[in-house]
C-alpha positions in Angstrom: -121.2 131.0 -3.7 -123.6 132.0 -1.1 -120.8 133.4 1.0 -119.6 135.5 -1.9 -123.1 136.7 -2.7 -123.6 137.9 0.9 -120.2 139.6 1.0 -120.9 141.4 -2.3 -124.4 142.5 -1.3 -123.2 143.9 2.1 -120.4 145.8 0.4 -122.6 147.1 -2.3 -125.3 148.2 0.2 -122.6 150.0 2.3 -121.0 151.9 -0.6 -124.0 152.4 -2.8 -127.3 152.4 -0.8 -130.3 151.7 -3.0 -131.8 155.0 -4.0 -134.8 153.5 -5.8 -136.1 151.6 -2.7 -139.1 154.0 -2.4 -140.2 153.2 -6.0 -139.9 149.5 -5.3 -142.0 149.9 -2.2 -144.7 151.7 -4.2 -144.7 148.9 -6.7 -145.0 146.3 -3.9 -147.8 148.2 -2.3 -149.7 148.3 -5.6 -149.1 144.5 -6.0 -150.3 143.7 -2.5 -153.3 146.0 -2.8 -154.5 144.0 -5.7 -154.8 140.9 -3.5 -156.4 142.8 -0.7 -159.0 144.3 -2.9 -159.9 141.0 -4.6 -159.7 138.6 -1.7 -160.6 140.6 1.4 -164.1 139.5 2.4 -163.3 140.0 6.1 -162.5 136.4 7.0 -159.4 134.7 8.2 -159.4 132.1 5.3 -159.5 134.9 2.8 -156.4 136.4 4.3 -154.7 133.0 4.1 -155.6 132.6 0.4 -154.5 136.1 -0.4 -151.2 135.7 1.4 -150.4 132.4 -0.4 -151.4 133.7 -3.8 -149.3 136.9 -3.3 -146.1 135.2 -2.1 -145.9 131.7 -3.4 -145.7 132.6 -7.1 -143.0 135.1 -6.4 -141.0 132.5 -4.5 -141.4 129.9 -7.2 -140.4 132.4 -9.9 -137.3 133.3 -7.9 -136.3 129.7 -7.4 -136.9 128.9 -11.1 -134.9 131.9 -12.2 -132.0 131.0 -10.0 -131.9 127.4 -11.2 -132.1 128.4 -14.8 -129.3 130.9 -14.4 -127.2 128.3 -12.5 -127.6 125.9 -15.5 -126.5 128.6 -18.0 -123.6 129.9 -15.9 -123.1 129.7 -12.1 -121.7 133.3 -12.2 -125.1 134.5 -13.4 -126.8 132.7 -10.5 -124.3 134.4 -8.1 -125.1 137.8 -9.5 -128.9 137.1 -9.2 -128.4 136.2 -5.5 -126.4 139.4 -5.0 -129.2 141.5 -6.6 -132.0 140.0 -4.5 -129.9 140.4 -1.3 -129.2 144.0 -2.3 -132.9 144.6 -2.7 -134.0 142.8 0.5 -131.3 143.8 3.0 -131.4 147.3 4.5 -128.4 148.0 6.6 -128.1 151.6 5.6 -131.8 152.1 6.1 -131.1 152.4 9.8 -127.4 152.8 10.3 -127.3 156.4 9.1 -129.9 157.4 11.6 -128.0 155.6 14.4 -124.7 157.2 13.4 -126.2 160.7 13.2 -128.0 160.4 16.6 -124.8 159.1 18.2 -122.8 162.0 16.9 -125.5 164.5 18.0 -125.4 163.2 21.5 -121.6 163.3 21.6 -121.8 166.9 20.5 -124.5 167.6 23.1 -127.0 168.6 20.5 -130.1 167.2 22.2 -132.6 168.9 20.0 -131.0 167.5 16.9 -130.9 164.0 18.4 -134.6 164.3 19.3 -135.4 165.4 15.8 -133.5 162.5 14.2 -135.0 159.9 16.6 -138.5 161.3 15.9 -137.9 161.1 12.1 -136.6 157.5 12.5 -139.3 156.1 14.7 -142.2 158.2 13.5 -143.0 158.8 17.2 -142.6 162.1 19.0 -139.3 162.1 21.1 -139.2 165.7 22.3 -139.6 164.8 26.0 -136.6 162.4 26.1 -133.4 163.3 27.9 -129.9 162.2 26.6 -129.9 158.8 28.5 -133.4 158.0 27.2 -132.5 159.0 23.6 -129.5 156.7 23.8 -131.6 153.9 25.3 -134.4 154.1 22.7 -131.9 154.4 19.9 -130.1 151.2 20.9 -133.4 149.4 21.1 -134.4 150.6 17.6 -130.9 149.5 16.3 -131.2 146.0 17.8 -134.6 145.5 16.3 -133.7 147.0 12.9 -130.4 145.0 12.6 -132.4 141.8 13.0 -135.4 142.7 10.7 -133.3 144.3 8.0 -130.1 142.1 8.1 -130.0 139.0 10.3 -133.5 137.7 9.5 -132.8 138.0 5.8 -129.4 136.2 6.2 -131.0 133.3 8.2 -133.5 132.6 5.5 -131.0 133.1 2.7 -128.7 130.5 4.4 -131.6 128.1 4.9 -132.7 128.1 1.3 -129.1 127.9 0.2 -128.6 124.8 2.3 -131.7 123.3 0.8 -130.3 123.9 -2.7 -133.1 126.3 -3.7 -130.9 129.4 -4.0 -130.7 131.8 -1.1 -132.5 134.5 -3.0 -136.0 133.0 -2.5 -135.3 132.7 1.3 -134.4 136.4 1.6 -137.5 137.3 -0.5 -139.8 135.1 1.7 -138.6 136.9 4.9 -139.0 140.4 3.6 -142.3 139.8 1.9 -143.7 138.1 5.0 -142.5 141.0 7.1 -144.0 143.5 4.7 -147.4 141.9 4.6 -147.5 141.5 8.4 -146.9 145.3 8.7 -148.9 146.4 5.7 -152.0 144.4 6.6 -151.7 145.1 10.3 -154.6 147.6 10.6 -157.1 145.5 12.4 -159.9 148.1 12.0 -159.5 148.2 8.3 -158.7 144.5 7.6 -160.0 142.7 10.6 -159.7 138.9 10.4 -158.2 139.2 6.9 -154.9 140.5 8.3 -154.6 137.8 11.1 -153.1 135.2 8.8 -150.3 137.5 7.8 -149.4 137.9 11.5 -149.5 134.1 12.1 -147.5 133.4 9.0 -144.8 135.9 9.9 -144.7 134.5 13.4 -143.7 131.1 12.0 -141.2 132.7 9.6 -139.7 134.8 12.4 -139.5 132.1 15.1 -136.1 130.6 14.2 -134.3 133.9 13.0 -135.2 135.7 16.2 -133.7 133.0 18.4 -130.6 132.6 16.2 -130.0 136.4 16.3 -130.4 136.3 20.1 -128.0 133.3 20.3 -125.5 135.2 18.1 -125.7 138.2 20.5 -124.8 135.7 23.3 -121.8 134.3 21.4 -120.3 137.7 20.4 -121.3 139.5 23.7 -121.7 138.5 27.4 -122.9 134.9 27.1 -124.2 134.4 30.6 -126.0 137.7 31.0 -127.5 137.3 27.5 -129.0 133.9 28.3 -130.2 135.1 31.8 -131.9 138.2 30.4 -133.4 136.1 27.5 -134.9 133.6 29.9 -135.9 135.9 32.7 -137.0 139.1 31.0 -138.0 138.6 27.3 -141.6 137.4 28.2 -142.3 140.7 30.1 -142.1 142.7 26.9 -145.5 143.2 25.1 -144.2 141.7 21.9 -142.5 138.5 22.9 -140.3 138.2 19.7 -139.1 141.8 20.1 -138.6 141.1 23.8 -136.2 138.2 23.0 -134.1 140.5 20.7 -134.0 143.4 23.2 -133.4 141.4 26.3 -130.6 139.4 24.7 -129.1 142.5 23.2 -129.2 144.3 26.5 -127.6 141.3 28.3 -124.9 141.1 25.6 -124.1 144.8 26.0 -124.4 145.0 29.8 -126.9 147.9 29.6 -130.4 148.5 30.9 -133.1 149.0 28.2 -136.8 149.4 28.3 -138.1 151.3 31.4 -140.4 154.3 31.5 -140.1 157.0 28.8 -142.4 160.0 28.1 -143.8 160.2 24.6 -146.0 163.2 23.5 -146.3 164.1 27.2 -147.6 160.7 28.2 -145.5 158.3 30.4 -145.0 154.9 28.7 -144.5 152.2 31.3 -142.2 149.6 29.8 -140.5 146.6 31.5 -136.8 146.9 32.4 -134.6 144.7 30.3 -130.9 143.9 30.7 -128.4 144.4 33.5 -125.6 146.9 34.3 -125.1 150.4 33.1 -127.4 153.2 31.9 -127.3 153.8 28.2 -124.9 156.5 27.0 -122.7 157.3 23.9 -120.1 154.7 25.0 -122.7 152.0 25.1 -124.0 153.1 21.7 -120.5 152.6 20.3 -120.5 149.1 21.9 -123.8 148.4 20.2 -122.3 149.1 16.9 -119.5 146.7 17.7 -122.1 144.0 18.7 -123.9 144.3 15.4 -120.8 144.1 13.3 -119.4 141.2 15.3 -122.7 139.4 14.7 -122.5 140.1 11.0 -118.9 138.7 11.0 -120.0 135.6 12.9 -122.6 134.8 10.2 -120.1 135.4 7.5 -117.7 133.0 9.1 -120.4 130.5 9.6 -121.5 130.7 5.9 -117.9 130.4 4.8 -117.5 127.2 6.8 -120.7 125.8 5.3 -119.5 126.8 1.8 -116.1 125.1 2.4 -117.8 122.0 3.8 -120.1 121.8 0.7 -117.1 122.1 -1.6 -115.2 119.4 0.2 -118.3 117.2 0.2 
């Protein structure tokens, strides 16, 4: 059932992207603002209490809803999982940017590629050349594919294996990610936001490493493991470094390195081995992501078959 839910959600998101996501985001912001206003007294323990009060009831409600629907009719429980996955996964949130930038570079429309990359990253990209645009776009796609797809899948599978219904796992990952980002303004929230960072670090620890290992399986295994071990720790954000280093090793491309943003050189560690980024490597990156999705679908199918046989 979990396998069918994931397949259905991926197909639905591809052919009918969620147009109401902005309204859902606004509702979620209002919900989280309530806890920030009422619990934020500037201390770490207040952030912990707010995080738990904001997330735990939603998870319990999701688990209860799934189990009740499963008792009434397993098909309803399946549809519930599909709905939650549809709301929590965001493949099309980044894939259209990637595709448009890729096409702009192929057509040698650098200004268009820079505009699209700036719109996607919310960081000025007007000083980047074609190779740098391709490099940064690949980096963004590797990170986005994990945060909007693979991380959700990992927690969906974990909760499914535990018999809690995968929907709650997918919701936990996205809510934890949202709070880490939304409460990340240290000047405004101070110690209050630190627990959200710590909680998401724990939530993210396993999915990041499973995604990196998936890149190794579907890409260049030896180079992926070498770059993961030797280079990931040099990136300022260790978890992002694992994803970028393993993705670069799997693709045989060099990522990171110096780029100029808003006229200021940004000194970034070099990740990966092999060629400079270009449109061909960008096409290979698309293949890497889809092979990784297929790997997880096959894994989930095997788990589902094993469960049925058991």
